[in-house]
C-alpha positions as CSV (number, residue, x, y, z in Angstrom):
1,M,115.3,-53.5,-77.0
2,S,115.2,-54.2,-80.9
3,I,117.7,-52.3,-82.8
4,N,115.8,-52.7,-86.1
5,L,112.7,-51.4,-84.5
6,F,114.4,-48.5,-83.0
7,L,115.7,-47.5,-86.4
8,K,112.3,-47.8,-87.7
9,S,111.0,-45.6,-85.0
10,L,113.7,-42.9,-85.7
11,K,112.4,-42.8,-89.3
12,E,108.7,-42.3,-88.0
13,I,109.9,-38.9,-86.4
14,R,112.6,-37.9,-89.0
15,I,110.1,-35.3,-90.3
16,S,108.1,-34.3,-87.2
17,W,110.8,-34.0,-84.6
18,P,113.1,-31.5,-86.8
19,S,109.9,-29.5,-87.3
20,Y,109.1,-29.3,-83.6
21,A,112.8,-28.6,-82.9
22,L,113.0,-25.7,-85.4
23,G,109.8,-24.2,-84.2
24,M,111.1,-24.4,-80.6
25,V,114.1,-22.6,-81.3
26,A,112.3,-19.9,-83.4
27,Y,110.0,-19.5,-80.6
28,V,112.9,-19.0,-77.9
29,W,114.7,-16.6,-80.2
30,M,111.6,-14.6,-80.9
31,L,110.9,-14.0,-77.3
32,L,114.5,-13.4,-76.1
33,S,115.0,-10.8,-78.9
34,V,112.1,-8.7,-77.5
35,Y,113.1,-9.2,-73.8
36,P,114.8,-5.8,-73.5
37,T,111.7,-4.1,-74.9
38,V,109.6,-5.9,-72.3
39,Q,111.8,-4.3,-69.5
40,S,110.9,-0.8,-70.5
41,A,109.2,1.3,-67.9
42,D,106.1,1.9,-70.2
43,I,105.6,-2.1,-70.9
44,Q,106.0,-2.8,-67.2
45,R,103.4,-0.4,-66.2
46,L,101.2,-2.2,-68.9
47,I,101.9,-5.5,-67.4
48,R,100.9,-4.5,-64.0
49,T,97.4,-3.6,-65.4
50,Y,96.8,-7.1,-66.6
51,P,94.3,-9.3,-64.8
52,K,95.7,-11.9,-62.3
53,E,93.6,-14.5,-64.0
54,F,95.6,-13.7,-67.3
55,L,99.0,-14.1,-65.8
56,E,98.0,-17.2,-63.9
57,F,96.7,-18.9,-67.0
58,F,99.6,-18.2,-69.2
59,G,102.1,-18.7,-66.4
60,G,100.7,-22.3,-65.6
61,G,99.6,-21.1,-62.0
62,T,103.2,-20.2,-61.0
63,G,102.4,-16.4,-60.4
64,A,105.7,-15.5,-62.3
65,N,106.9,-11.9,-62.2
66,L,107.7,-10.5,-65.7
67,A,110.0,-7.8,-63.9
68,T,112.7,-10.5,-63.5
69,V,114.6,-12.6,-65.9
70,E,113.4,-16.0,-64.4
71,G,109.9,-14.6,-64.3
72,F,109.9,-13.7,-67.9
73,L,111.4,-16.9,-69.0
74,A,108.9,-18.8,-66.8
75,L,105.9,-17.0,-68.1
76,E,106.7,-16.5,-71.7
77,I,108.7,-19.6,-72.6
78,F,108.4,-22.3,-70.0
79,A,104.6,-22.2,-69.5
80,F,101.7,-22.4,-71.7
81,M,103.1,-22.5,-75.2
82,W,106.1,-24.9,-74.2
83,F,103.6,-27.5,-72.9
84,V,101.5,-27.0,-76.1
85,I,104.5,-27.6,-78.4
86,I,106.4,-30.2,-76.7
87,G,103.1,-31.8,-75.3
88,A,102.0,-32.2,-78.8
89,F,105.0,-34.1,-79.8
90,V,104.8,-36.3,-76.7
91,I,101.0,-37.1,-77.1
92,A,101.1,-37.6,-80.9
93,Y,103.9,-40.0,-80.7
94,G,103.1,-41.8,-77.4
95,T,99.5,-42.5,-78.4
96,G,100.5,-43.5,-81.9
97,A,103.4,-45.8,-80.7
98,I,101.0,-48.7,-80.9
99,G,97.9,-47.1,-82.2
100,K,99.5,-46.2,-85.5
101,E,100.7,-49.8,-85.9
102,I,97.2,-51.0,-85.4
103,D,95.6,-48.4,-87.7
104,T,97.9,-49.1,-90.5
105,G,97.7,-52.8,-90.2
106,T,101.3,-53.3,-89.5
107,I,101.1,-54.5,-85.9
108,E,100.7,-58.1,-87.0
109,I,103.9,-57.7,-89.2
110,L,105.7,-56.3,-86.1
111,L,104.6,-58.9,-83.7
112,S,105.6,-61.6,-86.2
113,Q,109.1,-60.6,-86.0
114,P,111.5,-62.2,-83.5
115,V,110.6,-59.2,-81.1
116,S,108.5,-59.7,-78.0
117,R,105.6,-57.2,-77.2
118,T,107.7,-56.1,-74.1
119,S,110.6,-55.4,-76.2
120,A,108.7,-53.7,-78.8
121,L,107.0,-51.2,-76.2
122,I,110.4,-50.6,-74.5
123,T,112.0,-49.7,-77.9
124,K,108.9,-47.3,-78.6
125,S,109.2,-45.8,-75.3
126,I,113.0,-45.2,-75.7
127,T,112.3,-43.4,-78.9
128,L,109.7,-41.3,-77.3
129,F,111.7,-40.5,-74.2
130,G,114.9,-39.6,-76.4
131,G,112.9,-37.4,-78.6
132,T,111.3,-35.6,-75.7
133,A,114.5,-35.2,-73.9
134,G,116.2,-33.9,-77.1
135,L,113.5,-31.2,-77.4
136,V,113.9,-30.1,-73.8
137,I,117.6,-30.1,-74.1
138,L,117.6,-28.1,-77.3
139,T,115.3,-25.5,-75.7
140,M,117.5,-25.1,-72.8
141,A,120.5,-24.6,-75.1
142,S,118.6,-22.0,-77.1
143,V,117.8,-20.0,-74.1
144,Y,121.5,-20.2,-73.1
145,L,122.8,-19.2,-76.5
146,F,120.2,-16.4,-77.3
147,G,120.4,-15.2,-73.7
148,N,124.1,-14.4,-74.3
149,I,123.4,-12.8,-77.5
150,Y,120.6,-10.5,-76.2
151,N,122.4,-10.0,-72.8
152,V,119.7,-12.0,-70.8
153,S,121.6,-13.5,-67.9
154,V,120.4,-17.0,-66.8
155,R,122.0,-19.2,-64.2
156,T,123.5,-22.3,-65.7
157,E,122.3,-24.1,-62.4
158,G,118.9,-23.0,-63.0
159,I,118.8,-24.2,-66.8
160,I,120.0,-27.7,-65.7
161,A,117.7,-28.0,-62.9
162,L,114.7,-27.0,-65.1
163,A,115.9,-29.3,-67.7
164,I,115.9,-32.3,-65.5
165,I,112.5,-31.6,-63.9
166,A,111.1,-31.0,-67.5
167,I,112.4,-34.2,-68.9
168,L,110.8,-36.1,-65.9
169,F,107.6,-34.0,-66.4
170,F,107.2,-34.9,-70.2
171,A,108.3,-38.5,-69.4
172,A,105.2,-38.9,-67.2
173,I,103.1,-37.5,-69.8
174,G,104.5,-39.8,-72.5
175,A,104.0,-42.8,-70.0
176,F,100.3,-42.2,-69.8
177,S,99.9,-41.5,-73.5
178,L,101.7,-44.7,-74.2
179,F,99.3,-46.4,-71.6
180,F,96.2,-45.1,-73.4
181,S,97.9,-46.3,-76.7
182,V,97.6,-49.8,-75.8
183,I,94.0,-49.8,-74.3
184,L,92.0,-47.3,-76.7
185,E,92.0,-46.6,-80.3
186,R,94.5,-43.8,-81.6
187,G,92.1,-41.1,-81.7
188,R,90.6,-41.8,-78.4
189,A,94.0,-42.2,-76.9
190,A,95.1,-38.7,-78.1
191,M,91.9,-37.1,-76.8
192,A,92.3,-38.9,-73.5
193,S,95.9,-37.9,-73.1
194,A,95.4,-34.2,-74.3
195,G,92.2,-34.1,-72.0
196,I,94.1,-35.1,-68.9
197,L,96.9,-32.7,-69.5
198,T,94.5,-29.8,-70.2
199,A,92.4,-30.6,-67.0
200,M,95.5,-30.8,-64.8
201,Y,97.0,-27.3,-66.3
202,L,93.4,-25.7,-65.5
203,L,93.3,-27.2,-62.1
204,T,96.7,-25.7,-61.3
205,V,95.7,-22.3,-62.6
206,L,92.5,-22.3,-60.6
207,A,94.4,-23.4,-57.4
208,G,95.8,-19.8,-57.6
209,L,92.4,-18.2,-57.9
210,A,90.1,-20.5,-55.9
211,D,90.3,-22.1,-52.4
212,W,88.5,-25.3,-53.5
213,A,90.9,-26.0,-56.4
214,E,93.9,-25.5,-54.2
215,K,93.2,-28.6,-52.2
216,L,92.7,-30.7,-55.5
217,D,95.8,-29.3,-57.1
218,V,98.0,-32.0,-55.7
219,I,96.8,-34.5,-58.2
220,S,98.1,-32.4,-61.0
221,L,101.4,-32.7,-62.4
222,F,101.8,-29.0,-62.8
223,H,101.6,-28.6,-59.1
224,Y,105.3,-29.9,-58.7
225,Y,106.5,-27.8,-61.6
226,D,107.7,-24.3,-60.9
227,S,110.0,-23.0,-63.6
228,A,110.6,-19.5,-62.1
229,K,111.7,-21.2,-59.0
230,L,114.0,-23.7,-60.6
231,L,115.6,-21.0,-62.7
232,T,116.2,-18.8,-59.7
233,T,117.5,-21.3,-57.1
234,G,118.9,-24.2,-59.2
235,D,117.7,-26.6,-56.7
236,I,115.8,-29.9,-57.9
237,P,112.8,-30.7,-55.5
238,L,113.1,-34.3,-54.4
239,R,109.3,-34.5,-54.3
240,S,108.9,-33.4,-57.9
241,V,111.5,-36.0,-58.9
242,L,109.4,-38.8,-57.0
243,V,106.1,-37.7,-58.3
244,Y,107.2,-37.6,-62.0
245,F,109.5,-40.7,-61.8
246,G,106.7,-42.6,-59.9
247,T,104.0,-41.6,-62.5
248,A,106.2,-42.6,-65.5
249,T,107.2,-45.9,-64.0
250,S,103.7,-47.0,-63.1
251,F,102.2,-46.1,-66.4
252,Y,104.9,-47.7,-68.4
253,I,104.8,-50.9,-66.4
254,S,100.9,-50.9,-66.8
255,A,101.1,-50.3,-70.4
256,I,103.6,-53.3,-70.8
257,L,101.4,-55.5,-68.7
258,L,98.2,-54.6,-70.7
259,F,100.0,-54.8,-74.2
260,N,101.1,-58.3,-73.4
261,R,97.6,-59.3,-72.4
262,R,95.8,-57.5,-75.3
263,D,94.1,-59.5,-78.1
264,I,95.3,-57.5,-81.1
265,A,92.8,-59.1,-83.4
266,V,89.8,-57.4,-81.4
């Protein structure tokens, strides 16, 4: 790891990261502030009229129940929009980690320094992982804080379990974004990463609606993510940990190997 490169990487996200963080806190605050209203009898009757497809889509295929605190949090916070917000940060930085250096013509300067390609990529990865983990932890802290303010009781064990799984989940996304960053142009890398994430999300949603999709759902990272269950039980599924850790490790190692062999001049 290069300290100078790490400091440079932090400067690269000095504006974007606080923007994502502020938006995330505001989003949690807004949703938890309306939770008491959502629990009214009239709103619950309205929710029961929603099509199953609608709830499956915005719930990421979890089939969460809005009548419970855990279901509300899973459906309204830790599902569709959460993946969009944090996923946008992960993909933007992950695909730009090397792609941006190439696009701006600074990759030669970077590699001319006493820093190996492996060290450079590891440093970028640490920045990506740290920034992502920070957003996840900030989200959980906001849920706990505003939950106490608006009398929304959430189990601490559930928040911790969800935080751990979510960090690993986004680490896996960051890993394949970094992988595409070293083999494709920045724009194509971003499109490939976003496309895969979207395809996996839709596959998990379809798994709750169609039998044929249920058999294919095991290839989706969302298949191993159930925020409502994590919040309710506080248990960390070993299978989810192994899948996310294995995915992240495989793509990180592949990215390092390919980056070391890539001809930057091409």
